[in-house]
C-alpha positions in Angstrom: -8.2 65.9 62.0 -8.1 65.7 65.8 -10.8 67.1 68.0 -8.4 69.8 69.2 -7.8 70.9 65.6 -11.5 70.8 64.8 -12.3 73.0 67.9 -9.6 75.5 66.9 -11.1 75.8 63.4 -14.6 76.2 64.8 -13.4 79.1 66.8 -11.9 80.7 63.7 -15.1 80.0 61.7 -17.3 81.9 64.2 -15.7 85.2 63.0 -16.2 84.7 59.2 -19.4 85.2 57.1 -20.7 82.7 54.6 -19.3 83.4 51.1 -21.5 80.9 49.3 -25.2 80.1 49.3 -26.7 76.9 48.2 -30.3 77.3 47.1 -33.2 75.5 45.4 -31.0 73.8 42.8 -28.9 72.3 45.6 -25.3 71.3 44.8 -24.5 72.1 41.2 -21.1 71.6 39.4 -20.8 75.4 39.3 -21.0 75.7 43.1 -18.4 73.0 43.5 -16.1 74.7 41.1 -16.5 78.1 42.8 -15.8 76.6 46.2 -12.8 74.8 44.9 -11.4 78.0 43.4 -12.1 79.8 46.7 -9.7 77.4 48.4 -6.9 78.9 46.3 -7.1 82.0 48.4 -8.6 80.8 51.7 -8.3 77.7 53.8 -11.5 78.0 55.9 -14.9 78.6 54.2 -18.4 79.0 55.5 -21.3 78.0 53.2 -25.0 78.8 53.9 -27.8 76.5 52.8 -30.9 78.5 52.1 -34.4 77.5 53.4 -35.6 76.7 49.9 -33.0 73.9 49.5 -34.7 70.6 50.3 -31.5 68.5 50.7 -30.0 67.8 54.1 -27.1 70.2 55.0 -25.0 67.3 56.3 -25.3 65.4 53.0 -24.5 68.5 51.1 -21.4 69.1 53.3 -20.1 65.6 52.8 -20.6 65.7 49.0 -19.0 69.2 48.7 -16.1 68.1 50.8 -15.6 65.0 48.6 -15.7 67.0 45.4 -13.4 69.7 46.6 -11.0 67.4 48.5 -11.6 69.3 51.7 -12.7 68.4 55.2 -16.0 69.2 57.0 -15.3 71.1 60.2 -18.9 71.4 61.3 -22.5 71.6 60.2 -24.7 73.7 62.5 -28.2 74.1 61.3 -27.9 75.3 57.7 -24.3 76.5 58.0 -21.4 74.4 56.7 -17.7 75.0 57.6 -15.1 73.5 55.3 -11.3 73.4 55.7 -8.6 72.6 53.1 -4.9 73.1 53.9 -3.0 75.2 51.4 0.2 73.2 50.7 2.1 76.1 49.2 1.3 79.0 51.6 -0.5 77.8 54.7 -2.2 80.7 56.6 -3.7 78.6 59.4 -1.4 76.7 61.7 -3.3 73.9 63.4 -2.4 72.8 67.0 -0.9 69.4 67.3 
């Protein structure tokens, strides 16, 4: 992903709310499965890491991206933005 594409996705992510929260139990298989299923209907997801989670948000983002085969767009504080292109019906057209 180029920096131009990443910047475009960051702009889109500013307008969306987090749809998942990662809490005290950190990254569970259930959370990974739910995020993976959400990529069936969306291409861009925002995840919130709660204050009671002791793990590093950057590490959680990398692990979650690896398990869901997505890409980390950004991690700001305790917010994670992930992108996964929908091969069948792309909704977001990335700039070249």
